[in-house]
PDB file with SEQRES, HELIX, SHEET and CRYST1 records, atoms N, CA, C and O in Angstrom:
SEQRES   1 A   73  MET ASN SER PHE TYR ALA LEU GLY HIS LEU ILE ILE ALA          
SEQRES   2 A   73  ILE PHE GLU ALA ILE ILE LEU LEU PHE ALA TYR PRO PHE          
SEQRES   3 A   73  PHE ARG LEU SER ARG THR ALA ALA MET ILE VAL LEU PRO          
SEQRES   4 A   73  ILE VAL LEU LEU SER THR ILE TYR ASP ASN LEU ILE LEU          
SEQRES   5 A   73  TRP GLY GLY ARG PHE ILE GLY GLU GLY GLU LEU LEU GLU          
SEQRES   6 A   73  THR LEU SER GLN LEU ASP PHE GLY                              
HELIX    1 AA1 ASN A    2  LEU A   29  1                                  28    
HELIX    2 AA2 ALA A   33  ILE A   58  1                                  26    
HELIX    3 AA3 GLU A   62  LEU A   67  1                                   6    
HELIX    4 AA4 GLN A   69  PHE A   72  1                                   4    
CRYST1    1.000    1.000    1.000  90.00  90.00  90.00 P 1           1          
ATOM      1  N   MET A   1      -2.333 -13.294  -8.183  1.00  0.00           N  
ATOM      2  CA  MET A   1      -1.984 -11.932  -7.767  1.00  0.00           C  
ATOM      3  C   MET A   1      -3.228 -11.163  -7.294  1.00  0.00           C  
ATOM      4  O   MET A   1      -3.111 -10.336  -6.390  1.00  0.00           O  
ATOM      5  N   ASN A   2      -4.337 -11.393  -7.835  1.00  0.00           N  
ATOM      6  CA  ASN A   2      -5.583 -10.767  -7.457  1.00  0.00           C  
ATOM      7  C   ASN A   2      -5.880 -11.063  -5.909  1.00  0.00           C  
ATOM      8  O   ASN A   2      -6.276 -10.172  -5.157  1.00  0.00           O  
ATOM      9  N   SER A   3      -5.672 -12.314  -5.512  1.00  0.00           N  
ATOM     10  CA  SER A   3      -5.963 -12.679  -4.118  1.00  0.00           C  
ATOM     11  C   SER A   3      -5.044 -11.966  -3.218  1.00  0.00           C  
ATOM     12  O   SER A   3      -5.420 -11.636  -2.093  1.00  0.00           O  
ATOM     13  N   PHE A   4      -3.832 -11.705  -3.658  1.00  0.00           N  
ATOM     14  CA  PHE A   4      -2.834 -10.988  -2.820  1.00  0.00           C  
ATOM     15  C   PHE A   4      -3.342  -9.616  -2.510  1.00  0.00           C  
ATOM     16  O   PHE A   4      -3.178  -9.183  -1.370  1.00  0.00           O  
ATOM     17  N   TYR A   5      -3.948  -8.886  -3.421  1.00  0.00           N  
ATOM     18  CA  TYR A   5      -4.466  -7.545  -3.153  1.00  0.00           C  
ATOM     19  C   TYR A   5      -5.686  -7.626  -2.220  1.00  0.00           C  
ATOM     20  O   TYR A   5      -5.841  -6.780  -1.339  1.00  0.00           O  
ATOM     21  N   ALA A   6      -6.524  -8.603  -2.399  1.00  0.00           N  
ATOM     22  CA  ALA A   6      -7.672  -8.833  -1.550  1.00  0.00           C  
ATOM     23  C   ALA A   6      -7.248  -9.056  -0.138  1.00  0.00           C  
ATOM     24  O   ALA A   6      -7.842  -8.497   0.783  1.00  0.00           O  
ATOM     25  N   LEU A   7      -6.197  -9.887   0.069  1.00  0.00           N  
ATOM     26  CA  LEU A   7      -5.654 -10.113   1.367  1.00  0.00           C  
ATOM     27  C   LEU A   7      -5.061  -8.830   2.003  1.00  0.00           C  
ATOM     28  O   LEU A   7      -5.152  -8.589   3.206  1.00  0.00           O  
ATOM     29  N   GLY A   8      -4.492  -8.085   1.171  1.00  0.00           N  
ATOM     30  CA  GLY A   8      -3.916  -6.765   1.663  1.00  0.00           C  
ATOM     31  C   GLY A   8      -4.973  -5.887   2.182  1.00  0.00           C  
ATOM     32  O   GLY A   8      -4.783  -5.259   3.223  1.00  0.00           O  
ATOM     33  N   HIS A   9      -6.119  -5.796   1.503  1.00  0.00           N  
ATOM     34  CA  HIS A   9      -7.276  -4.965   2.001  1.00  0.00           C  
ATOM     35  C   HIS A   9      -7.847  -5.476   3.307  1.00  0.00           C  
ATOM     36  O   HIS A   9      -8.233  -4.701   4.183  1.00  0.00           O  
ATOM     37  N   LEU A  10      -7.897  -6.801   3.424  1.00  0.00           N  
ATOM     38  CA  LEU A  10      -8.356  -7.364   4.719  1.00  0.00           C  
ATOM     39  C   LEU A  10      -7.364  -7.057   5.858  1.00  0.00           C  
ATOM     40  O   LEU A  10      -7.791  -6.763   6.974  1.00  0.00           O  
ATOM     41  N   ILE A  11      -6.059  -7.120   5.594  1.00  0.00           N  
ATOM     42  CA  ILE A  11      -5.102  -6.857   6.645  1.00  0.00           C  
ATOM     43  C   ILE A  11      -5.172  -5.361   7.064  1.00  0.00           C  
ATOM     44  O   ILE A  11      -5.082  -5.020   8.243  1.00  0.00           O  
ATOM     45  N   ILE A  12      -5.332  -4.516   6.073  1.00  0.00           N  
ATOM     46  CA  ILE A  12      -5.471  -3.067   6.388  1.00  0.00           C  
ATOM     47  C   ILE A  12      -6.699  -2.809   7.240  1.00  0.00           C  
ATOM     48  O   ILE A  12      -6.655  -2.038   8.199  1.00  0.00           O  
ATOM     49  N   ALA A  13      -7.840  -3.488   6.865  1.00  0.00           N  
ATOM     50  CA  ALA A  13      -9.033  -3.293   7.632  1.00  0.00           C  
ATOM     51  C   ALA A  13      -8.908  -3.756   9.120  1.00  0.00           C  
ATOM     52  O   ALA A  13      -9.418  -3.134  10.051  1.00  0.00           O  
ATOM     53  N   ILE A  14      -8.194  -4.887   9.255  1.00  0.00           N  
ATOM     54  CA  ILE A  14      -7.956  -5.407  10.591  1.00  0.00           C  
ATOM     55  C   ILE A  14      -7.122  -4.506  11.407  1.00  0.00           C  
ATOM     56  O   ILE A  14      -7.414  -4.305  12.586  1.00  0.00           O  
ATOM     57  N   PHE A  15      -6.024  -3.909  10.807  1.00  0.00           N  
ATOM     58  CA  PHE A  15      -5.180  -2.976  11.522  1.00  0.00           C  
ATOM     59  C   PHE A  15      -5.951  -1.708  11.859  1.00  0.00           C  
ATOM     60  O   PHE A  15      -5.774  -1.155  12.945  1.00  0.00           O  
ATOM     61  N   GLU A  16      -6.784  -1.243  10.971  1.00  0.00           N  
ATOM     62  CA  GLU A  16      -7.590  -0.046  11.329  1.00  0.00           C  
ATOM     63  C   GLU A  16      -8.567  -0.321  12.431  1.00  0.00           C  
ATOM     64  O   GLU A  16      -8.797   0.542  13.278  1.00  0.00           O  
ATOM     65  N   ALA A  17      -9.153  -1.505  12.448  1.00  0.00           N  
ATOM     66  CA  ALA A  17     -10.074  -1.831  13.527  1.00  0.00           C  
ATOM     67  C   ALA A  17      -9.330  -1.901  14.861  1.00  0.00           C  
ATOM     68  O   ALA A  17      -9.873  -1.474  15.880  1.00  0.00           O  
ATOM     69  N   ILE A  18      -8.110  -2.423  14.883  1.00  0.00           N  
ATOM     70  CA  ILE A  18      -7.344  -2.444  16.120  1.00  0.00           C  
ATOM     71  C   ILE A  18      -7.011  -1.050  16.592  1.00  0.00           C  
ATOM     72  O   ILE A  18      -7.083  -0.758  17.785  1.00  0.00           O  
ATOM     73  N   ILE A  19      -6.634  -0.152  15.625  1.00  0.00           N  
ATOM     74  CA  ILE A  19      -6.401   1.240  15.993  1.00  0.00           C  
ATOM     75  C   ILE A  19      -7.649   1.832  16.605  1.00  0.00           C  
ATOM     76  O   ILE A  19      -7.579   2.500  17.636  1.00  0.00           O  
ATOM     77  N   LEU A  20      -8.776   1.600  15.992  1.00  0.00           N  
ATOM     78  CA  LEU A  20     -10.059   2.104  16.461  1.00  0.00           C  
ATOM     79  C   LEU A  20     -10.314   1.623  17.899  1.00  0.00           C  
ATOM     80  O   LEU A  20     -10.726   2.423  18.739  1.00  0.00           O  
ATOM     81  N   LEU A  21     -10.082   0.358  18.198  1.00  0.00           N  
ATOM     82  CA  LEU A  21     -10.323  -0.175  19.517  1.00  0.00           C  
ATOM     83  C   LEU A  21      -9.422   0.425  20.547  1.00  0.00           C  
ATOM     84  O   LEU A  21      -9.902   0.769  21.627  1.00  0.00           O  
ATOM     85  N   PHE A  22      -8.173   0.573  20.296  1.00  0.00           N  
ATOM     86  CA  PHE A  22      -7.167   1.160  21.213  1.00  0.00           C  
ATOM     87  C   PHE A  22      -7.463   2.599  21.395  1.00  0.00           C  
ATOM     88  O   PHE A  22      -7.217   3.103  22.491  1.00  0.00           O  
ATOM     89  N   ALA A  23      -7.975   3.330  20.424  1.00  0.00           N  
ATOM     90  CA  ALA A  23      -8.118   4.726  20.498  1.00  0.00           C  
ATOM     91  C   ALA A  23      -9.497   5.066  21.135  1.00  0.00           C  
ATOM     92  O   ALA A  23      -9.759   6.234  21.421  1.00  0.00           O  
ATOM     93  N   TYR A  24     -10.331   4.115  21.348  1.00  0.00           N  
ATOM     94  CA  TYR A  24     -11.687   4.396  21.892  1.00  0.00           C  
ATOM     95  C   TYR A  24     -11.665   5.175  23.193  1.00  0.00           C  
ATOM     96  O   TYR A  24     -12.423   6.137  23.315  1.00  0.00           O  
ATOM     97  N   PRO A  25     -10.847   4.821  24.172  1.00  0.00           N  
ATOM     98  CA  PRO A  25     -10.867   5.606  25.410  1.00  0.00           C  
ATOM     99  C   PRO A  25     -10.557   7.122  25.222  1.00  0.00           C  
ATOM    100  O   PRO A  25     -11.069   7.988  25.930  1.00  0.00           O  
ATOM    101  N   PHE A  26      -9.696   7.369  24.232  1.00  0.00           N  
ATOM    102  CA  PHE A  26      -9.331   8.775  23.955  1.00  0.00           C  
ATOM    103  C   PHE A  26     -10.450   9.521  23.227  1.00  0.00           C  
ATOM    104  O   PHE A  26     -10.605  10.731  23.392  1.00  0.00           O  
ATOM    105  N   PHE A  27     -11.216   8.808  22.434  1.00  0.00           N  
ATOM    106  CA  PHE A  27     -12.324   9.364  21.807  1.00  0.00           C  
ATOM    107  C   PHE A  27     -13.377   9.847  22.852  1.00  0.00           C  
ATOM    108  O   PHE A  27     -13.933  10.940  22.737  1.00  0.00           O  
ATOM    109  N   ARG A  28     -13.625   8.983  23.875  1.00  0.00           N  
ATOM    110  CA  ARG A  28     -14.594   9.265  24.869  1.00  0.00           C  
ATOM    111  C   ARG A  28     -14.193  10.504  25.732  1.00  0.00           C  
ATOM    112  O   ARG A  28     -15.052  11.292  26.128  1.00  0.00           O  
ATOM    113  N   LEU A  29     -12.875  10.655  26.011  1.00  0.00           N  
ATOM    114  CA  LEU A  29     -12.425  11.658  26.904  1.00  0.00           C  
ATOM    115  C   LEU A  29     -12.298  13.059  26.183  1.00  0.00           C  
ATOM    116  O   LEU A  29     -12.506  14.100  26.806  1.00  0.00           O  
ATOM    117  N   SER A  30     -11.973  13.046  24.932  1.00  0.00           N  
ATOM    118  CA  SER A  30     -11.724  14.257  24.172  1.00  0.00           C  
ATOM    119  C   SER A  30     -12.974  14.823  23.562  1.00  0.00           C  
ATOM    120  O   SER A  30     -13.870  14.094  23.136  1.00  0.00           O  
ATOM    121  N   ARG A  31     -13.022  16.172  23.526  1.00  0.00           N  
ATOM    122  CA  ARG A  31     -14.159  16.820  22.937  1.00  0.00           C  
ATOM    123  C   ARG A  31     -13.769  17.668  21.667  1.00  0.00           C  
ATOM    124  O   ARG A  31     -14.560  18.459  21.154  1.00  0.00           O  
ATOM    125  N   THR A  32     -12.515  17.450  21.204  1.00  0.00           N  
ATOM    126  CA  THR A  32     -12.053  18.155  20.071  1.00  0.00           C  
ATOM    127  C   THR A  32     -12.707  17.649  18.793  1.00  0.00           C  
ATOM    128  O   THR A  32     -13.214  16.528  18.748  1.00  0.00           O  
ATOM    129  N   ALA A  33     -12.692  18.467  17.771  1.00  0.00           N  
ATOM    130  CA  ALA A  33     -13.295  18.038  16.497  1.00  0.00           C  
ATOM    131  C   ALA A  33     -12.468  16.924  15.855  1.00  0.00           C  
ATOM    132  O   ALA A  33     -13.022  16.025  15.222  1.00  0.00           O  
ATOM    133  N   ALA A  34     -11.155  16.980  16.013  1.00  0.00           N  
ATOM    134  CA  ALA A  34     -10.247  15.969  15.388  1.00  0.00           C  
ATOM    135  C   ALA A  34     -10.608  14.575  15.975  1.00  0.00           C  
ATOM    136  O   ALA A  34     -10.665  13.589  15.240  1.00  0.00           O  
ATOM    137  N   MET A  35     -10.839  14.512  17.240  1.00  0.00           N  
ATOM    138  CA  MET A  35     -11.078  13.195  17.855  1.00  0.00           C  
ATOM    139  C   MET A  35     -12.501  12.733  17.557  1.00  0.00           C  
ATOM    140  O   MET A  35     -12.804  11.552  17.725  1.00  0.00           O  
ATOM    141  N   ILE A  36     -13.357  13.605  17.131  1.00  0.00           N  
ATOM    142  CA  ILE A  36     -14.731  13.172  16.732  1.00  0.00           C  
ATOM    143  C   ILE A  36     -14.751  12.697  15.272  1.00  0.00           C  
ATOM    144  O   ILE A  36     -15.480  11.781  14.892  1.00  0.00           O  
ATOM    145  N   VAL A  37     -13.902  13.377  14.469  1.00  0.00           N  
ATOM    146  CA  VAL A  37     -13.872  13.061  13.040  1.00  0.00           C  
ATOM    147  C   VAL A  37     -13.055  11.721  12.788  1.00  0.00           C  
ATOM    148  O   VAL A  37     -13.376  10.949  11.885  1.00  0.00           O  
ATOM    149  N   LEU A  38     -12.044  11.502  13.587  1.00  0.00           N  
ATOM    150  CA  LEU A  38     -11.170  10.337  13.410  1.00  0.00           C  
ATOM    151  C   LEU A  38     -11.888   9.024  13.445  1.00  0.00           C  
ATOM    152  O   LEU A  38     -11.617   8.199  12.573  1.00  0.00           O  
ATOM    153  N   PRO A  39     -12.790   8.742  14.377  1.00  0.00           N  
ATOM    154  CA  PRO A  39     -13.513   7.424  14.273  1.00  0.00           C  
ATOM    155  C   PRO A  39     -14.354   7.335  13.121  1.00  0.00           C  
ATOM    156  O   PRO A  39     -14.540   6.230  12.611  1.00  0.00           O  
ATOM    157  N   ILE A  40     -14.914   8.419  12.622  1.00  0.00           N  
ATOM    158  CA  ILE A  40     -15.772   8.361  11.410  1.00  0.00           C  
ATOM    159  C   ILE A  40     -14.823   7.985  10.196  1.00  0.00           C  
ATOM    160  O   ILE A  40     -15.181   7.146   9.370  1.00  0.00           O  
ATOM    161  N   VAL A  41     -13.670   8.598  10.120  1.00  0.00           N  
ATOM    162  CA  VAL A  41     -12.796   8.270   8.979  1.00  0.00           C  
ATOM    163  C   VAL A  41     -12.316   6.840   9.071  1.00  0.00           C  
ATOM    164  O   VAL A  41     -12.259   6.142   8.059  1.00  0.00           O  
ATOM    165  N   LEU A  42     -11.948   6.363  10.335  1.00  0.00           N  
ATOM    166  CA  LEU A  42     -11.517   5.021  10.474  1.00  0.00           C  
ATOM    167  C   LEU A  42     -12.630   4.018  10.107  1.00  0.00           C  
ATOM    168  O   LEU A  42     -12.364   3.019   9.439  1.00  0.00           O  
ATOM    169  N   LEU A  43     -13.868   4.282  10.541  1.00  0.00           N  
ATOM    170  CA  LEU A  43     -14.958   3.397  10.223  1.00  0.00           C  
ATOM    171  C   LEU A  43     -15.190   3.389   8.698  1.00  0.00           C  
ATOM    172  O   LEU A  43     -15.457   2.324   8.141  1.00  0.00           O  
ATOM    173  N   SER A  44     -15.101   4.490   8.036  1.00  0.00           N  
ATOM    174  CA  SER A  44     -15.340   4.493   6.577  1.00  0.00           C  
ATOM    175  C   SER A  44     -14.251   3.789   5.810  1.00  0.00           C  
ATOM    176  O   SER A  44     -14.529   3.129   4.808  1.00  0.00           O  
ATOM    177  N   THR A  45     -12.996   3.916   6.264  1.00  0.00           N  
ATOM    178  CA  THR A  45     -11.973   3.183   5.556  1.00  0.00           C  
ATOM    179  C   THR A  45     -11.990   1.670   5.833  1.00  0.00           C  
ATOM    180  O   THR A  45     -11.657   0.849   4.978  1.00  0.00           O  
ATOM    181  N   ILE A  46     -12.393   1.347   7.069  1.00  0.00           N  
ATOM    182  CA  ILE A  46     -12.593  -0.126   7.344  1.00  0.00           C  
ATOM    183  C   ILE A  46     -13.635  -0.690   6.473  1.00  0.00           C  
ATOM    184  O   ILE A  46     -13.464  -1.772   5.913  1.00  0.00           O  
ATOM    185  N   TYR A  47     -14.742   0.027   6.335  1.00  0.00           N  
ATOM    186  CA  TYR A  47     -15.883  -0.413   5.486  1.00  0.00           C  
ATOM    187  C   TYR A  47     -15.348  -0.526   4.022  1.00  0.00           C  
ATOM    188  O   TYR A  47     -15.576  -1.543   3.367  1.00  0.00           O  
ATOM    189  N   ASP A  48     -14.691   0.440   3.552  1.00  0.00           N  
ATOM    190  CA  ASP A  48     -14.161   0.438   2.186  1.00  0.00           C  
ATOM    191  C   ASP A  48     -13.272  -0.717   1.888  1.00  0.00           C  
ATOM    192  O   ASP A  48     -13.414  -1.393   0.869  1.00  0.00           O  
ATOM    193  N   ASN A  49     -12.327  -0.946   2.807  1.00  0.00           N  
ATOM    194  CA  ASN A  49     -11.379  -2.057   2.660  1.00  0.00           C  
ATOM    195  C   ASN A  49     -12.109  -3.412   2.742  1.00  0.00           C  
ATOM    196  O   ASN A  49     -11.742  -4.354   2.040  1.00  0.00           O  
ATOM    197  N   LEU A  50     -13.131  -3.509   3.591  1.00  0.00           N  
ATOM    198  CA  LEU A  50     -13.843  -4.767   3.613  1.00  0.00           C  
ATOM    199  C   LEU A  50     -14.677  -5.024   2.351  1.00  0.00           C  
ATOM    200  O   LEU A  50     -14.843  -6.171   1.937  1.00  0.00           O  
ATOM    201  N   ILE A  51     -15.196  -3.960   1.748  1.00  0.00           N  
ATOM    202  CA  ILE A  51     -15.843  -4.062   0.478  1.00  0.00           C  
ATOM    203  C   ILE A  51     -14.928  -4.488  -0.605  1.00  0.00           C  
ATOM    204  O   ILE A  51     -15.254  -5.357  -1.414  1.00  0.00           O  
ATOM    205  N   LEU A  52     -13.732  -3.855  -0.629  1.00  0.00           N  
ATOM    206  CA  LEU A  52     -12.696  -4.236  -1.622  1.00  0.00           C  
ATOM    207  C   LEU A  52     -12.249  -5.694  -1.449  1.00  0.00           C  
ATOM    208  O   LEU A  52     -12.004  -6.379  -2.442  1.00  0.00           O  
ATOM    209  N   TRP A  53     -12.138  -6.179  -0.207  1.00  0.00           N  
ATOM    210  CA  TRP A  53     -11.803  -7.519   0.090  1.00  0.00           C  
ATOM    211  C   TRP A  53     -12.914  -8.479  -0.306  1.00  0.00           C  
ATOM    212  O   TRP A  53     -12.661  -9.488  -0.964  1.00  0.00           O  
ATOM    213  N   GLY A  54     -14.107  -8.179   0.081  1.00  0.00           N  
ATOM    214  CA  GLY A  54     -15.314  -8.990  -0.132  1.00  0.00           C  
ATOM    215  C   GLY A  54     -15.741  -9.036  -1.603  1.00  0.00           C  
ATOM    216  O   GLY A  54     -16.432  -9.967  -2.016  1.00  0.00           O  
ATOM    217  N   GLY A  55     -15.327  -8.016  -2.413  1.00  0.00           N  
ATOM    218  CA  GLY A  55     -15.681  -7.982  -3.817  1.00  0.00           C  
ATOM    219  C   GLY A  55     -15.132  -9.111  -4.553  1.00  0.00           C  
ATOM    220  O   GLY A  55     -15.696  -9.501  -5.576  1.00  0.00           O  
ATOM    221  N   ARG A  56     -14.054  -9.679  -4.104  1.00  0.00           N  
ATOM    222  CA  ARG A  56     -13.428 -10.867  -4.750  1.00  0.00           C  
ATOM    223  C   ARG A  56     -14.422 -12.066  -4.752  1.00  0.00           C  
ATOM    224  O   ARG A  56     -14.557 -12.813  -5.722  1.00  0.00           O  
ATOM    225  N   PHE A  57     -15.129 -12.188  -3.543  1.00  0.00           N  
ATOM    226  CA  PHE A  57     -16.027 -13.245  -3.378  1.00  0.00           C  
ATOM    227  C   PHE A  57     -17.438 -12.983  -3.883  1.00  0.00           C  
ATOM    228  O   PHE A  57     -18.144 -13.897  -4.310  1.00  0.00           O  
ATOM    229  N   ILE A  58     -17.826 -11.737  -3.825  1.00  0.00           N  
ATOM    230  CA  ILE A  58     -19.137 -11.380  -4.346  1.00  0.00           C  
ATOM    231  C   ILE A  58     -19.186 -11.374  -5.838  1.00  0.00           C  
ATOM    232  O   ILE A  58     -20.164 -11.823  -6.437  1.00  0.00           O  
ATOM    233  N   GLY A  59     -18.148 -10.874  -6.445  1.00  0.00           N  
ATOM    234  CA  GLY A  59     -18.068 -10.810  -7.920  1.00  0.00           C  
ATOM    235  C   GLY A  59     -18.775  -9.537  -8.360  1.00  0.00           C  
ATOM    236  O   GLY A  59     -19.482  -8.865  -7.609  1.00  0.00           O  
ATOM    237  N   GLU A  60     -18.530  -9.259  -9.636  1.00  0.00           N  
ATOM    238  CA  GLU A  60     -19.168  -8.068 -10.211  1.00  0.00           C  
ATOM    239  C   GLU A  60     -20.696  -8.233 -10.289  1.00  0.00           C  
ATOM    240  O   GLU A  60     -21.177  -9.319 -10.613  1.00  0.00           O  
ATOM    241  N   GLY A  61     -21.436  -7.207 -10.007  1.00  0.00           N  
ATOM    242  CA  GLY A  61     -22.850  -7.288 -10.140  1.00  0.00           C  
ATOM    243  C   GLY A  61     -23.540  -6.225  -9.280  1.00  0.00           C  
ATOM    244  O   GLY A  61     -22.910  -5.314  -8.744  1.00  0.00           O  
ATOM    245  N   GLU A  62     -24.865  -6.385  -9.174  1.00  0.00           N  
ATOM    246  CA  GLU A  62     -25.670  -5.405  -8.483  1.00  0.00           C  
ATOM    247  C   GLU A  62     -25.412  -5.299  -7.009  1.00  0.00           C  
ATOM    248  O   GLU A  62     -25.494  -4.209  -6.444  1.00  0.00           O  
ATOM    249  N   LEU A  63     -25.104  -6.399  -6.374  1.00  0.00           N  
ATOM    250  CA  LEU A  63     -24.826  -6.427  -4.895  1.00  0.00           C  
ATOM    251  C   LEU A  63     -23.573  -5.630  -4.570  1.00  0.00           C  
ATOM    252  O   LEU A  63     -23.567  -4.858  -3.611  1.00  0.00           O  
ATOM    253  N   LEU A  64     -22.515  -5.802  -5.349  1.00  0.00           N  
ATOM    254  CA  LEU A  64     -21.291  -5.081  -5.077  1.00  0.00           C  
ATOM    255  C   LEU A  64     -21.482  -3.604  -5.424  1.00  0.00           C  
ATOM    256  O   LEU A  64     -20.935  -2.740  -4.739  1.00  0.00           O  
ATOM    257  N   GLU A  65     -22.232  -3.304  -6.455  1.00  0.00           N  
ATOM    258  CA  GLU A  65     -22.550  -1.906  -6.745  1.00  0.00           C  
ATOM    259  C   GLU A  65     -23.318  -1.199  -5.679  1.00  0.00           C  
ATOM    260  O   GLU A  65     -23.078  -0.034  -5.359  1.00  0.00           O  
ATOM    261  N   THR A  66     -24.301  -1.975  -5.107  1.00  0.00           N  
ATOM    262  CA  THR A  66     -25.143  -1.371  -4.068  1.00  0.00           C  
ATOM    263  C   THR A  66     -24.242  -1.134  -2.737  1.00  0.00           C  
ATOM    264  O   THR A  66     -24.403  -0.123  -2.053  1.00  0.00           O  
ATOM    265  N   LEU A  67     -23.377  -2.036  -2.447  1.00  0.00           N  
ATOM    266  CA  LEU A  67     -22.499  -1.916  -1.265  1.00  0.00           C  
ATOM    267  C   LEU A  67     -21.508  -0.783  -1.493  1.00  0.00           C  
ATOM    268  O   LEU A  67     -21.082  -0.155  -0.524  1.00  0.00           O  
ATOM    269  N   SER A  68     -21.146  -0.513  -2.660  1.00  0.00           N  
ATOM    270  CA  SER A  68     -20.149   0.511  -2.996  1.00  0.00           C  
ATOM    271  C   SER A  68     -20.796   1.905  -3.121  1.00  0.00           C  
ATOM    272  O   SER A  68     -20.080   2.890  -3.301  1.00  0.00           O  
ATOM    273  N   GLN A  69     -22.050   2.002  -3.036  1.00  0.00           N  
ATOM    274  CA  GLN A  69     -22.745   3.330  -3.167  1.00  0.00           C  
ATOM    275  C   GLN A  69     -22.303   4.323  -2.079  1.00  0.00           C  
ATOM    276  O   GLN A  69     -22.322   5.534  -2.304  1.00  0.00           O  
ATOM    277  N   LEU A  70     -21.916   3.827  -0.931  1.00  0.00           N  
ATOM    278  CA  LEU A  70     -21.419   4.752   0.139  1.00  0.00           C  
ATOM    279  C   LEU A  70     -20.095   5.386  -0.280  1.00  0.00           C  
ATOM    280  O   LEU A  70     -19.799   6.523   0.089  1.00  0.00           O  
ATOM    281  N   ASP A  71     -19.317   4.660  -1.037  1.00  0.00           N  
ATOM    282  CA  ASP A  71     -18.023   5.136  -1.430  1.00  0.00           C  
ATOM    283  C   ASP A  71     -18.142   6.156  -2.584  1.00  0.00           C  
ATOM    284  O   ASP A  71     -17.447   7.172  -2.588  1.00  0.00           O  
ATOM    285  N   PHE A  72     -18.960   5.898  -3.486  1.00  0.00           N  
ATOM    286  CA  PHE A  72     -19.029   6.729  -4.737  1.00  0.00           C  
ATOM    287  C   PHE A  72     -20.293   7.522  -4.840  1.00  0.00           C  
ATOM    288  O   PHE A  72     -20.441   8.290  -5.791  1.00  0.00           O  
ATOM    289  N   GLY A  73     -21.231   7.383  -3.904  1.00  0.00           N  
ATOM    290  CA  GLY A  73     -22.554   8.014  -4.013  1.00  0.00           C  
ATOM    291  C   GLY A  73     -22.585   9.446  -3.762  1.00  0.00           C  
ATOM    292  O   GLY A  73     -23.648  10.063  -3.831  1.00  0.00           O  
TER     293      GLY A  73                                                      
END                                                                             
């Protein structure tokens, strides 16, 4: 069951990366605050989901704690 959740985080990160790639032309053209904030939010959630996915392979320890500092710091 634990690997199922890890796979779910990987799938979410992939979908968010696809959204980011398709939205990139709109980010370049727009000068509104929402379109500037949206890529930052997408990148941070992609990073978070990749850390949650990779934590299964890294295991508990100092490395995982260091990588998670951006989330909880």
